N, CA, C, O and the ligand as a Tripos MOL2 file, in Angstrom:
@<TRIPOS>MOLECULE
protein
  301   299    76     0     0
PROTEIN
NO_CHARGES

@<TRIPOS>ATOM
      1 N           0.8940   -1.2110    0.0140 N.3       1 MET1
      2 CA          0.0040   -0.0010    0.0050 C.3       1 MET1
      3 C           0.8590    1.1900   -0.0100 C.2       1 MET1
      4 O           1.5430    1.4680    0.9750 O.2       1 MET1
      5 N           0.8610    1.9620   -1.1480 N.am      2 GLN2
      6 CA          1.6490    3.1000   -1.1670 C.3       2 GLN2
      7 C           0.8290    4.3740   -1.3650 C.2       2 GLN2
      8 O          -0.1250    4.4030   -2.1420 O.2       2 GLN2
      9 N           1.2140    5.4050   -0.6590 N.am      3 GLY3
     10 CA          0.3800    6.6720   -0.8200 C.3       3 GLY3
     11 C           1.2520    7.7980   -0.2790 C.2       3 GLY3
     12 O           2.3380    7.5800    0.2580 O.2       3 GLY3
     13 N           0.7440    8.9740   -0.4380 N.am      4 ASP4
     14 CA          1.4610   10.1530    0.0560 C.3       4 ASP4
     15 C           1.4170   10.2610    1.5400 C.2       4 ASP4
     16 O           2.0080   11.1990    2.0740 O.2       4 ASP4
     17 N           0.8180    9.4520    2.2010 N.am      5 SER5
     18 CA          0.7620    9.4860    3.6820 C.3       5 SER5
     19 C           1.9620    8.7780    4.3140 C.2       5 SER5
     20 O           2.1260    8.7860    5.5340 O.2       5 SER5
     21 N           2.8010    8.1650    3.4670 N.am      6 HIS6
     22 CA          3.8780    7.3440    3.9760 C.3       6 HIS6
     23 C           5.2070    7.8370    3.3540 C.2       6 HIS6
     24 O           5.7890    7.0800    2.5770 O.2       6 HIS6
     25 N           5.6980    8.9860    3.6260 N.am      7 PRO7
     26 CA          6.9830    9.3740    3.0320 C.3       7 PRO7
     27 C           8.1660    8.5850    3.5200 C.2       7 PRO7
     28 O           8.1530    8.0570    4.6320 O.2       7 PRO7
     29 N           9.1590    8.5020    2.7220 N.am      8 VAL8
     30 CA         10.3840    7.8350    3.1190 C.3       8 VAL8
     31 C          11.5270    8.7610    2.9810 C.2       8 VAL8
     32 O          11.6820    9.4030    1.9420 O.2       8 VAL8
     33 N          12.3810    8.8630    4.0460 N.am      9 VAL9
     34 CA         13.5040    9.7070    4.1010 C.3       9 VAL9
     35 C          14.8320    8.9220    4.1440 C.2       9 VAL9
     36 O          14.9660    7.9250    4.8530 O.2       9 VAL9
     37 N          15.8150    9.4200    3.3470 N.am     10 CYS10
     38 CA         17.0600    8.6360    3.3850 C.3      10 CYS10
     39 C          17.6650    8.8340    4.7610 C.2      10 CYS10
     40 O          17.7990    9.9330    5.2990 O.2      10 CYS10
     41 N          18.0290    7.6340    5.2930 N.am     11 ALA11
     42 CA         18.6840    7.6190    6.7080 C.3      11 ALA11
     43 C          20.0700    8.2300    6.7160 C.2      11 ALA11
     44 O          20.5890    8.6250    7.7600 O.2      11 ALA11
     45 N          20.6900    8.3030    5.4720 N.am     12 TRP12
     46 CA         22.0700    8.7460    5.3780 C.3      12 TRP12
     47 C          22.1680   10.2760    5.2240 C.2      12 TRP12
     48 O          22.9650   10.9340    5.8920 O.2      12 TRP12
     49 N          21.3250   10.8220    4.3160 N.am     13 CYS13
     50 CA         21.4270   12.2580    4.0450 C.3      13 CYS13
     51 C          20.2490   13.0010    4.3030 C.2      13 CYS13
     52 O          20.2690   14.2190    4.1280 O.2      13 CYS13
     53 N          19.1910   12.4060    4.7090 N.am     14 ASN14
     54 CA         17.8700   13.0550    4.9770 C.3      14 ASN14
     55 C          17.1580   13.5390    3.7770 C.2      14 ASN14
     56 O          16.1870   14.2840    3.9060 O.2      14 ASN14
     57 N          17.6120   13.1360    2.5390 N.am     15 ALA15
     58 CA         16.8220   13.4750    1.4240 C.3      15 ALA15
     59 C          15.5260   12.6570    1.3300 C.2      15 ALA15
     60 O          15.4810   11.4830    1.6960 O.2      15 ALA15
     61 N          14.5100   13.2960    0.8430 N.am     16 THR16
     62 CA         13.2310   12.6460    0.7390 C.3      16 THR16
     63 C          13.2610   11.6670   -0.4480 C.2      16 THR16
     64 O          13.3700   12.1030   -1.5950 O.2      16 THR16
     65 N          13.1660   10.3630   -0.1930 N.am     17 VAL17
     66 CA         13.2060    9.3510   -1.2060 C.3      17 VAL17
     67 C          11.9370    9.3640   -2.0060 C.2      17 VAL17
     68 O          11.9990    9.3930   -3.2350 O.2      17 VAL17
     69 N          10.7920    9.3440   -1.3760 N.am     18 PHE18
     70 CA          9.5630    9.5210   -2.0210 C.3      18 PHE18
     71 C           8.5090   10.0010   -0.9740 C.2      18 PHE18
     72 O           8.6720    9.8560    0.2380 O.2      18 PHE18
     73 N           7.4550   10.5630   -1.5210 N.am     19 GLY19
     74 CA          6.3660   11.0070   -0.6590 C.3      19 GLY19
     75 C           6.5470   12.4900   -0.2900 C.2      19 GLY19
     76 O           7.3520   13.1940   -0.9000 O.2      19 GLY19
     77 N           5.8470   12.9170    0.6390 N.am     20 LYS20
     78 CA          5.8980   14.3350    1.0340 C.3      20 LYS20
     79 C           7.1600   14.6060    1.8540 C.2      20 LYS20
     80 O           7.7960   13.6580    2.3150 O.2      20 LYS20
     81 N           7.5320   15.8520    2.0470 N.am     21 PRO21
     82 CA          8.6850   16.2170    2.8630 C.3      21 PRO21
     83 C           8.4190   15.6430    4.2460 C.2      21 PRO21
     84 O           7.2960   15.3560    4.6610 O.2      21 PRO21
     85 N           9.6810   15.4880    4.9930 N.am     22 PRO22
     86 CA          9.5530   14.8310    6.3120 C.3      22 PRO22
     87 C           8.5280   15.4800    7.2060 C.2      22 PRO22
     88 O           8.3200   16.6930    7.2310 O.2      22 PRO22
     89 N           7.8990   14.5750    7.9420 N.am     23 GLY23
     90 CA          6.8200   15.0220    8.8860 C.3      23 GLY23
     91 C           6.4550   13.8560    9.7770 C.2      23 GLY23
     92 O           7.3140   13.0420   10.1160 O.2      23 GLY23
     93 N           5.2860   13.7700   10.1330 N.am     24 GLU24
     94 CA          4.8240   12.6440   10.9530 C.3      24 GLU24
     95 C           4.7760   11.4150   10.1040 C.2      24 GLU24
     96 O           4.4800   11.4440    8.9100 O.2      24 GLU24
     97 N           5.1080   10.2330   10.8350 N.am     25 GLY25
     98 CA          5.0330    8.9620   10.2170 C.3      25 GLY25
     99 C           6.0060    8.6480    9.1040 C.2      25 GLY25
    100 O           5.7980    7.7720    8.2640 O.2      25 GLY25
    101 N           7.0890    9.4180    9.1450 N.am     26 VAL26
    102 CA          8.1420    9.1640    8.1990 C.3      26 VAL26
    103 C           8.8980    7.8890    8.3660 C.2      26 VAL26
    104 O           9.2190    7.4990    9.4880 O.2      26 VAL26
    105 N           9.1820    7.2480    7.3110 N.am     27 SER27
    106 CA          9.9930    6.0290    7.3380 C.3      27 SER27
    107 C          11.3710    6.3380    6.7980 C.2      27 SER27
    108 O          11.5580    7.2790    6.0260 O.2      27 SER27
    109 N          12.3550    5.5150    7.2220 N.am     28 HIS28
    110 CA         13.7630    5.7460    6.7730 C.3      28 HIS28
    111 C          14.1240    4.6270    5.7680 C.2      28 HIS28
    112 O          13.9090    3.4310    5.9670 O.2      28 HIS28
    113 N          14.7140    5.1700    4.6340 N.am     29 GLY29
    114 CA         15.2930    4.2310    3.6560 C.3      29 GLY29
    115 C          16.6130    4.7430    3.2520 C.2      29 GLY29
    116 O          17.3720    5.2460    4.0800 O.2      29 GLY29
    117 N          16.9130    4.6300    1.9980 N.am     30 ILE30
    118 CA         18.1610    5.0980    1.5200 C.3      30 ILE30
    119 C          17.8940    5.7420    0.0810 C.2      30 ILE30
    120 O          17.1380    5.1730   -0.7070 O.2      30 ILE30
    121 N          18.4630    6.8120   -0.2080 N.am     31 CYS31
    122 CA         18.2460    7.3940   -1.5600 C.3      31 CYS31
    123 C          19.3310    6.7950   -2.5130 C.2      31 CYS31
    124 O          20.2890    6.1810   -2.0420 O.2      31 CYS31
    125 N          19.1780    6.9730   -3.8140 N.am     32 VAL32
    126 CA         20.0320    6.3480   -4.7920 C.3      32 VAL32
    127 C          21.4690    6.8620   -4.6150 C.2      32 VAL32
    128 O          22.3570    6.0100   -4.5770 O.2      32 VAL32
    129 N          21.7910    8.1310   -4.5060 N.am     33 PRO33
    130 CA         23.1710    8.5740   -4.2980 C.3      33 PRO33
    131 C          23.8170    7.9220   -3.1570 C.2      33 PRO33
    132 O          24.9790    7.5310   -3.2690 O.2      33 PRO33
    133 N          23.1510    7.7690   -2.0510 N.am     34 CYS34
    134 CA         23.7710    7.1760   -0.8690 C.3      34 CYS34
    135 C          23.9370    5.6230   -1.0700 C.2      34 CYS34
    136 O          24.9170    5.0200   -0.6310 O.2      34 CYS34
    137 N          22.8970    5.0050   -1.7750 N.am     35 ALA35
    138 CA         23.0130    3.6170   -2.0020 C.3      35 ALA35
    139 C          24.2290    3.3420   -2.9030 C.2      35 ALA35
    140 O          24.9380    2.3570   -2.7020 O.2      35 ALA35
    141 N          24.4640    4.1980   -3.8770 N.am     36 VAL36
    142 CA         25.5560    4.0780   -4.8280 C.3      36 VAL36
    143 C          26.9110    4.1740   -4.0330 C.2      36 VAL36
    144 O          27.8240    3.3650   -4.1950 O.2      36 VAL36
    145 N          26.9600    5.2050   -3.1850 N.am     37 SER37
    146 CA         28.2690    5.4360   -2.4650 C.3      37 SER37
    147 C          28.4970    4.2320   -1.5400 C.2      37 SER37
    148 O          29.6270    3.7800   -1.3540 O.2      37 SER37
    149 N          27.3930    3.7230   -0.9640 N.am     38 LEU38
    150 CA         27.5490    2.5610   -0.0190 C.3      38 LEU38
    151 C          28.0270    1.3290   -0.8220 C.2      38 LEU38
    152 O          28.9360    0.6140   -0.4000 O.2      38 LEU38
    153 N          27.4190    1.1130   -1.9380 N.am     39 ILE39
    154 CA         27.8330   -0.0320   -2.7850 C.3      39 ILE39
    155 C          29.3020    0.0550   -3.1940 C.2      39 ILE39
    156 O          30.0240   -0.9410   -3.2120 O.2      39 ILE39
    157 N          29.7450    1.3520   -3.5420 N.am     40 LYS40
    158 CA         31.0970    1.4390   -4.0220 C.3      40 LYS40
    159 C          32.1350    1.2880   -2.8490 C.2      40 LYS40
    160 O          33.3430    1.1870   -3.0610 O.2      40 LYS40
    161 N          31.6270    1.2800   -1.7220 N.am     41 ARG41
    162 CA         32.6130    1.1170   -0.4990 C.3      41 ARG41
    163 C          32.6130   -0.3980   -0.0820 C.2      41 ARG41
    164 O          33.3920   -0.8170    0.7730 O.2      41 ARG41
    165 N          31.7220   -1.1820   -0.7130 N.am     42 LEU42
    166 CA         31.7060   -2.6040   -0.3290 C.3      42 LEU42
    167 C          32.9490   -3.3010   -0.9760 C.2      42 LEU42
    168 O          33.5080   -2.8160   -1.9600 O.2      42 LEU42
    169 N          33.3370   -4.4090   -0.4040 N.am     43 PRO43
    170 CA         34.5680   -5.2000   -0.9350 C.3      43 PRO43
    171 C          34.1650   -5.6880   -2.3450 C.2      43 PRO43
    172 O          33.0500   -6.1560   -2.5730 O.2      43 PRO43
    173 N          35.1190   -5.5540   -3.2680 N.am     44 PRO44
    174 CA         34.8620   -5.9920   -4.5930 C.3      44 PRO44
    175 C          34.4530   -7.4740   -4.7100 C.2      44 PRO44
    176 O          33.6570   -7.8450   -5.5730 O.2      44 PRO44
    177 N          34.9950   -8.2720   -3.8580 N.am     45 GLU45
    178 CA         34.5560   -9.6860   -3.8640 C.3      45 GLU45
    179 C          33.0850   -9.9070   -3.5310 C.2      45 GLU45
    180 O          32.4060  -10.8000   -4.0380 O.2      45 GLU45
    181 N          32.6480   -9.0180   -2.6330 N.am     46 TYR46
    182 CA         31.2000   -9.1160   -2.3010 C.3      46 TYR46
    183 C          30.3510   -8.5480   -3.4230 C.2      46 TYR46
    184 O          29.2670   -9.0690   -3.6870 O.2      46 TYR46
    185 N          30.7940   -7.5210   -4.0740 N.am     47 LEU47
    186 CA         30.0380   -6.9690   -5.1990 C.3      47 LEU47
    187 C          29.9930   -7.9330   -6.3270 C.2      47 LEU47
    188 O          28.9790   -7.9980   -7.0230 O.2      47 LEU47
    189 N          31.0170   -8.6810   -6.5520 N.am     48 LYS48
    190 CA         30.9870   -9.6540   -7.6290 C.3      48 LYS48
    191 C          29.9950  -10.7590   -7.2700 C.2      48 LYS48
    192 O          29.3770  -11.3390   -8.1630 O.2      48 LYS48
    193 N          29.8330  -11.0590   -5.9900 N.am     49 SER49
    194 CA         28.9910  -12.1740   -5.5840 C.3      49 SER49
    195 C          27.5010  -11.7540   -5.6980 C.2      49 SER49
    196 O          26.6390  -12.6150   -5.8740 O.2      49 SER49
    197 N          27.1950  -10.4420   -5.6010 N.am     50 ILE50
    198 CA         25.8410  -10.0030   -5.7920 C.3      50 ILE50
    199 C          25.4880   -9.4400   -7.1140 C.2      50 ILE50
    200 O          24.3140   -9.2130   -7.4080 O.2      50 ILE50
    201 N          26.5200   -9.1970   -7.9550 N.am     51 ALA51
    202 CA         26.3000   -8.5370   -9.2390 C.3      51 ALA51
    203 C          25.6470   -9.5880  -10.2840 C.2      51 ALA51
    204 O          25.8120  -10.8020  -10.1710 O.2      51 ALA51
    205 N          24.9360   -9.0240  -11.2470 N.am     52 GLU52
    206 CA         24.3880   -9.8090  -12.2460 C.3      52 GLU52
    207 C          25.4390  -10.1120  -13.2190 C.2      52 GLU52
    208 O          26.5080   -9.5040  -13.1700 O.2      52 GLU52
    209 N          25.1890  -11.0830  -14.1710 N.am     53 PRO53
    210 CA         26.2380  -11.5010  -15.1050 C.3      53 PRO53
    211 C          26.8990  -10.3490  -15.9520 C.2      53 PRO53
    212 O          28.0500  -10.4440  -16.3790 O.2      53 PRO53
    213 N          26.0880   -9.2480  -16.1680 N.am     54 ASP54
    214 CA         26.6760   -8.1300  -16.8830 C.3      54 ASP54
    215 C          27.4580   -7.1730  -16.0330 C.2      54 ASP54
    216 O          27.9090   -6.1400  -16.5290 O.2      54 ASP54
    217 N          27.6370   -7.4840  -14.7470 N.am     55 GLY55
    218 CA         28.5030   -6.7040  -13.8520 C.3      55 GLY55
    219 C          27.7520   -5.5260  -13.2000 C.2      55 GLY55
    220 O          28.3920   -4.5670  -12.7680 O.2      55 GLY55
    221 N          26.3980   -5.5780  -13.1190 N.am     56 ALA56
    222 CA         25.7490   -4.4690  -12.4950 C.3      56 ALA56
    223 C          24.9210   -5.0170  -11.3340 C.2      56 ALA56
    224 O          24.5410   -6.1870  -11.3140 O.2      56 ALA56
    225 N          24.6540   -4.1400  -10.3730 N.am     57 VAL57
    226 CA         23.8340   -4.5190   -9.2620 C.3      57 VAL57
    227 C          22.5180   -3.6330   -9.3910 C.2      57 VAL57
    228 O          22.5570   -2.4110   -9.5360 O.2      57 VAL57
    229 N          21.4180   -4.3400   -9.3260 N.am     58 THR58
    230 CA         20.1560   -3.5510   -9.3660 C.3      58 THR58
    231 C          19.6680   -3.2540   -7.9150 C.2      58 THR58
    232 O          19.5380   -4.1190   -7.0490 O.2      58 THR58
    233 N          19.4280   -1.9920   -7.7620 N.am     59 LEU59
    234 CA         18.9500   -1.4730   -6.3850 C.3      59 LEU59
    235 C          17.4530   -1.6940   -6.2430 C.2      59 LEU59
    236 O          16.7840   -2.0210   -7.2220 O.2      59 LEU59
    237 N          16.9400   -1.5290   -5.0910 N.am     60 PHE60
    238 CA         15.5700   -1.6100   -4.6950 C.3      60 PHE60
    239 C          14.6870   -0.8950   -5.7010 C.2      60 PHE60
    240 O          13.6110   -1.3820   -6.0480 O.2      60 PHE60
    241 N          15.1070    0.1770   -6.1360 N.am     61 SER61
    242 CA         14.2740    1.1050   -6.9900 C.3      61 SER61
    243 C          14.4260    0.7210   -8.4830 C.2      61 SER61
    244 O          13.7720    1.3180   -9.3380 O.2      61 SER61
    245 N          15.2370   -0.2170   -8.7780 N.am     62 GLY62
    246 CA         15.4130   -0.5390  -10.2000 C.3      62 GLY62
    247 C          16.6050    0.2220  -10.7990 C.2      62 GLY62
    248 O          16.8930    0.0660  -11.9860 O.2      62 GLY62
    249 N          17.2850    1.0220  -10.0210 N.am     63 TYR63
    250 CA         18.4880    1.7780  -10.4800 C.3      63 TYR63
    251 C          19.5810    0.7690  -10.5540 C.2      63 TYR63
    252 O          19.8110   -0.0020   -9.6220 O.2      63 TYR63
    253 N          20.2750    0.7810  -11.7030 N.am     64 ARG64
    254 CA         21.3590   -0.1470  -11.9460 C.3      64 ARG64
    255 C          22.7430    0.4620  -11.7160 C.2      64 ARG64
    256 O          23.0260    1.5310  -12.2560 O.2      64 ARG64
    257 N          23.6060   -0.1740  -10.9400 N.am     65 VAL65
    258 CA         24.9850    0.3580  -10.6960 C.3      65 VAL65
    259 C          25.9830   -0.6500  -11.2690 C.2      65 VAL65
    260 O          25.9720   -1.8380  -10.9450 O.2      65 VAL65
    261 N          26.8660   -0.1020  -12.1570 N.am     66 GLU66
    262 CA         27.8840   -0.9800  -12.6710 C.3      66 GLU66
    263 C          29.0060   -1.0920  -11.5930 C.2      66 GLU66
    264 O          29.5400   -0.0920  -11.1130 O.2      66 GLU66
    265 N          29.3070   -2.2830  -11.2670 N.am     67 VAL67
    266 CA         30.2490   -2.5740  -10.2100 C.3      67 VAL67
    267 C          31.5180   -3.1090  -10.6800 C.2      67 VAL67
    268 O          32.5190   -3.0240   -9.9680 O.2      67 VAL67
    269 N          31.5500   -3.6710  -11.8680 N.am     68 SER68
    270 CA         32.8040   -4.3050  -12.3990 C.3      68 SER68
    271 C          33.5480   -3.3310  -13.3040 C.2      68 SER68
    272 O          33.0350   -2.9000  -14.3370 O.2      68 SER68
    273 N          34.7580   -2.9970  -12.8980 N.am     69 SER69
    274 CA         35.6080   -2.1320  -13.7180 C.3      69 SER69
    275 C          36.2290   -2.8790  -14.8270 C.2      69 SER69
    276 O          36.5130   -4.0640  -14.6490 O.2      69 SER69
    277 N          36.4790   -2.2730  -16.0150 N.am     70 PRO70
    278 CA         37.1880   -2.9590  -17.1360 C.3      70 PRO70
    279 C          38.5170   -3.5460  -16.6500 C.2      70 PRO70
    280 O          38.8500   -4.6710  -17.0210 O.2      70 PRO70
    281 N          39.2730   -2.8300  -15.8460 N.am     71 ALA71
    282 CA         40.5510   -3.3490  -15.4430 C.3      71 ALA71
    283 C          40.4290   -4.5970  -14.5600 C.2      71 ALA71
    284 O          41.3760   -5.3620  -14.3790 O.2      71 ALA71
    285 N          39.2220   -4.7600  -14.0230 N.am     72 ASP72
    286 CA         39.0670   -5.8540  -13.0580 C.3      72 ASP72
    287 C          38.3290   -7.0770  -13.7390 C.2      72 ASP72
    288 O          38.1930   -8.1420  -13.1380 O.2      72 ASP72
    289 N          37.8740   -6.8770  -14.9810 N.am     73 ALA73
    290 CA         37.1480   -7.8900  -15.6590 C.3      73 ALA73
    291 C          38.0950   -9.0480  -16.1480 C.2      73 ALA73
    292 O          39.1980   -8.8550  -16.6580 O.2      73 ALA73
    293 N          37.5580  -10.1950  -15.9400 N.am     74 ALA74
    294 CA         38.2930  -11.4180  -16.3960 C.3      74 ALA74
    295 C          38.1220  -11.5170  -17.9040 C.2      74 ALA74
    296 O          37.0730  -11.1840  -18.4550 O.2      74 ALA74
    297 N          39.1570  -11.9740  -18.5430 N.am     75 PRO75
    298 CA         39.0950  -12.2360  -19.9970 C.3      75 PRO75
    299 C          38.0250  -13.1620  -20.4500 C.2      75 PRO75
    300 O          37.9070  -13.4320  -21.6450 O.2      75 PRO75
    301 ZN         20.7680    9.7600    0.8760 Zn       76 ZN76
@<TRIPOS>BOND
     1     1     2 1
     2     2     3 1
     3     3     4 2
     4     3     5 am
     5     5     6 1
     6     6     7 1
     7     7     8 2
     8     7     9 am
     9     9    10 1
    10    10    11 1
    11    11    12 2
    12    11    13 am
    13    13    14 1
    14    14    15 1
    15    15    16 2
    16    15    17 am
    17    17    18 1
    18    18    19 1
    19    19    20 2
    20    19    21 am
    21    21    22 1
    22    22    23 1
    23    23    24 2
    24    23    25 am
    25    25    26 1
    26    26    27 1
    27    27    28 2
    28    27    29 am
    29    29    30 1
    30    30    31 1
    31    31    32 2
    32    31    33 am
    33    33    34 1
    34    34    35 1
    35    35    36 2
    36    35    37 am
    37    37    38 1
    38    38    39 1
    39    39    40 2
    40    39    41 am
    41    41    42 1
    42    42    43 1
    43    43    44 2
    44    43    45 am
    45    45    46 1
    46    46    47 1
    47    47    48 2
    48    47    49 am
    49    49    50 1
    50    50    51 1
    51    51    52 2
    52    51    53 am
    53    53    54 1
    54    54    55 1
    55    55    56 2
    56    55    57 am
    57    57    58 1
    58    58    59 1
    59    59    60 2
    60    59    61 am
    61    61    62 1
    62    62    63 1
    63    63    64 2
    64    63    65 am
    65    65    66 1
    66    66    67 1
    67    67    68 2
    68    67    69 am
    69    69    70 1
    70    70    71 1
    71    71    72 2
    72    71    73 am
    73    73    74 1
    74    74    75 1
    75    75    76 2
    76    75    77 am
    77    77    78 1
    78    78    79 1
    79    79    80 2
    80    79    81 am
    81    81    82 1
    82    82    83 1
    83    83    84 2
    84    83    85 am
    85    85    86 1
    86    86    87 1
    87    87    88 2
    88    87    89 am
    89    89    90 1
    90    90    91 1
    91    91    92 2
    92    91    93 am
    93    93    94 1
    94    94    95 1
    95    95    96 2
    96    95    97 am
    97    97    98 1
    98    98    99 1
    99    99   100 2
   100    99   101 am
   101   101   102 1
   102   102   103 1
   103   103   104 2
   104   103   105 am
   105   105   106 1
   106   106   107 1
   107   107   108 2
   108   107   109 am
   109   109   110 1
   110   110   111 1
   111   111   112 2
   112   111   113 am
   113   113   114 1
   114   114   115 1
   115   115   116 2
   116   115   117 am
   117   117   118 1
   118   118   119 1
   119   119   120 2
   120   119   121 am
   121   121   122 1
   122   122   123 1
   123   123   124 2
   124   123   125 am
   125   125   126 1
   126   126   127 1
   127   127   128 2
   128   127   129 am
   129   129   130 1
   130   130   131 1
   131   131   132 2
   132   131   133 am
   133   133   134 1
   134   134   135 1
   135   135   136 2
   136   135   137 am
   137   137   138 1
   138   138   139 1
   139   139   140 2
   140   139   141 am
   141   141   142 1
   142   142   143 1
   143   143   144 2
   144   143   145 am
   145   145   146 1
   146   146   147 1
   147   147   148 2
   148   147   149 am
   149   149   150 1
   150   150   151 1
   151   151   152 2
   152   151   153 am
   153   153   154 1
   154   154   155 1
   155   155   156 2
   156   155   157 am
   157   157   158 1
   158   158   159 1
   159   159   160 2
   160   159   161 am
   161   161   162 1
   162   162   163 1
   163   163   164 2
   164   163   165 am
   165   165   166 1
   166   166   167 1
   167   167   168 2
   168   167   169 am
   169   169   170 1
   170   170   171 1
   171   171   172 2
   172   171   173 am
   173   173   174 1
   174   174   175 1
   175   175   176 2
   176   175   177 am
   177   177   178 1
   178   178   179 1
   179   179   180 2
   180   179   181 am
   181   181   182 1
   182   182   183 1
   183   183   184 2
   184   183   185 am
   185   185   186 1
   186   186   187 1
   187   187   188 2
   188   187   189 am
   189   189   190 1
   190   190   191 1
   191   191   192 2
   192   191   193 am
   193   193   194 1
   194   194   195 1
   195   195   196 2
   196   195   197 am
   197   197   198 1
   198   198   199 1
   199   199   200 2
   200   199   201 am
   201   201   202 1
   202   202   203 1
   203   203   204 2
   204   203   205 am
   205   205   206 1
   206   206   207 1
   207   207   208 2
   208   207   209 am
   209   209   210 1
   210   210   211 1
   211   211   212 2
   212   211   213 am
   213   213   214 1
   214   214   215 1
   215   215   216 2
   216   215   217 am
   217   217   218 1
   218   218   219 1
   219   219   220 2
   220   219   221 am
   221   221   222 1
   222   222   223 1
   223   223   224 2
   224   223   225 am
   225   225   226 1
   226   226   227 1
   227   227   228 2
   228   227   229 am
   229   229   230 1
   230   230   231 1
   231   231   232 2
   232   231   233 am
   233   233   234 1
   234   234   235 1
   235   235   236 2
   236   235   237 am
   237   237   238 1
   238   238   239 1
   239   239   240 2
   240   239   241 am
   241   241   242 1
   242   242   243 1
   243   243   244 2
   244   243   245 am
   245   245   246 1
   246   246   247 1
   247   247   248 2
   248   247   249 am
   249   249   250 1
   250   250   251 1
   251   251   252 2
   252   251   253 am
   253   253   254 1
   254   254   255 1
   255   255   256 2
   256   255   257 am
   257   257   258 1
   258   258   259 1
   259   259   260 2
   260   259   261 am
   261   261   262 1
   262   262   263 1
   263   263   264 2
   264   263   265 am
   265   265   266 1
   266   266   267 1
   267   267   268 2
   268   267   269 am
   269   269   270 1
   270   270   271 1
   271   271   272 2
   272   271   273 am
   273   273   274 1
   274   274   275 1
   275   275   276 2
   276   275   277 am
   277   277   278 1
   278   278   279 1
   279   279   280 2
   280   279   281 am
   281   281   282 1
   282   282   283 1
   283   283   284 2
   284   283   285 am
   285   285   286 1
   286   286   287 1
   287   287   288 2
   288   287   289 am
   289   289   290 1
   290   290   291 1
   291   291   292 2
   292   291   293 am
   293   293   294 1
   294   294   295 1
   295   295   296 2
   296   295   297 am
   297   297   298 1
   298   298   299 1
   299   299   300 2
@<TRIPOS>SUBSTRUCTURE
     1 MET1         2 RESIDUE 1 A MET
     2 GLN2         6 RESIDUE 1 A GLN
     3 GLY3        10 RESIDUE 1 A GLY
     4 ASP4        14 RESIDUE 1 A ASP
     5 SER5        18 RESIDUE 1 A SER
     6 HIS6        22 RESIDUE 1 A HIS
     7 PRO7        26 RESIDUE 1 A PRO
     8 VAL8        30 RESIDUE 1 A VAL
     9 VAL9        34 RESIDUE 1 A VAL
    10 CYS10       38 RESIDUE 1 A CYS
    11 ALA11       42 RESIDUE 1 A ALA
    12 TRP12       46 RESIDUE 1 A TRP
    13 CYS13       50 RESIDUE 1 A CYS
    14 ASN14       54 RESIDUE 1 A ASN
    15 ALA15       58 RESIDUE 1 A ALA
    16 THR16       62 RESIDUE 1 A THR
    17 VAL17       66 RESIDUE 1 A VAL
    18 PHE18       70 RESIDUE 1 A PHE
    19 GLY19       74 RESIDUE 1 A GLY
    20 LYS20       78 RESIDUE 1 A LYS
    21 PRO21       82 RESIDUE 1 A PRO
    22 PRO22       86 RESIDUE 1 A PRO
    23 GLY23       90 RESIDUE 1 A GLY
    24 GLU24       94 RESIDUE 1 A GLU
    25 GLY25       98 RESIDUE 1 A GLY
    26 VAL26      102 RESIDUE 1 A VAL
    27 SER27      106 RESIDUE 1 A SER
    28 HIS28      110 RESIDUE 1 A HIS
    29 GLY29      114 RESIDUE 1 A GLY
    30 ILE30      118 RESIDUE 1 A ILE
    31 CYS31      122 RESIDUE 1 A CYS
    32 VAL32      126 RESIDUE 1 A VAL
    33 PRO33      130 RESIDUE 1 A PRO
    34 CYS34      134 RESIDUE 1 A CYS
    35 ALA35      138 RESIDUE 1 A ALA
    36 VAL36      142 RESIDUE 1 A VAL
    37 SER37      146 RESIDUE 1 A SER
    38 LEU38      150 RESIDUE 1 A LEU
    39 ILE39      154 RESIDUE 1 A ILE
    40 LYS40      158 RESIDUE 1 A LYS
    41 ARG41      162 RESIDUE 1 A ARG
    42 LEU42      166 RESIDUE 1 A LEU
    43 PRO43      170 RESIDUE 1 A PRO
    44 PRO44      174 RESIDUE 1 A PRO
    45 GLU45      178 RESIDUE 1 A GLU
    46 TYR46      182 RESIDUE 1 A TYR
    47 LEU47      186 RESIDUE 1 A LEU
    48 LYS48      190 RESIDUE 1 A LYS
    49 SER49      194 RESIDUE 1 A SER
    50 ILE50      198 RESIDUE 1 A ILE
    51 ALA51      202 RESIDUE 1 A ALA
    52 GLU52      206 RESIDUE 1 A GLU
    53 PRO53      210 RESIDUE 1 A PRO
    54 ASP54      214 RESIDUE 1 A ASP
    55 GLY55      218 RESIDUE 1 A GLY
    56 ALA56      222 RESIDUE 1 A ALA
    57 VAL57      226 RESIDUE 1 A VAL
    58 THR58      230 RESIDUE 1 A THR
    59 LEU59      234 RESIDUE 1 A LEU
    60 PHE60      238 RESIDUE 1 A PHE
    61 SER61      242 RESIDUE 1 A SER
    62 GLY62      246 RESIDUE 1 A GLY
    63 TYR63      250 RESIDUE 1 A TYR
    64 ARG64      254 RESIDUE 1 A ARG
    65 VAL65      258 RESIDUE 1 A VAL
    66 GLU66      262 RESIDUE 1 A GLU
    67 VAL67      266 RESIDUE 1 A VAL
    68 SER68      270 RESIDUE 1 A SER
    69 SER69      274 RESIDUE 1 A SER
    70 PRO70      278 RESIDUE 1 A PRO
    71 ALA71      282 RESIDUE 1 A ALA
    72 ASP72      286 RESIDUE 1 A ASP
    73 ALA73      290 RESIDUE 1 A ALA
    74 ALA74      294 RESIDUE 1 A ALA
    75 PRO75      298 RESIDUE 1 A PRO
    76 ZN76       301 GROUP 0 **** ****
């Protein structure tokens, strides 16, 4: 059940992820920029384990992050 009565605010930077600006009943999630920076700080071995065959990780929102660098790619 999604509606404008249930805003979500990024727990990292306080950006509004969706819904109305912060107020009562706000939930905490993570916005795309923070999710990307979080992913880029994860160990490469872990990223490889969660990445799809094309080397990208799909976030909750459908945003795709390329995690495999060309220099790191196996032939
Ligand atoms: Zn954020």
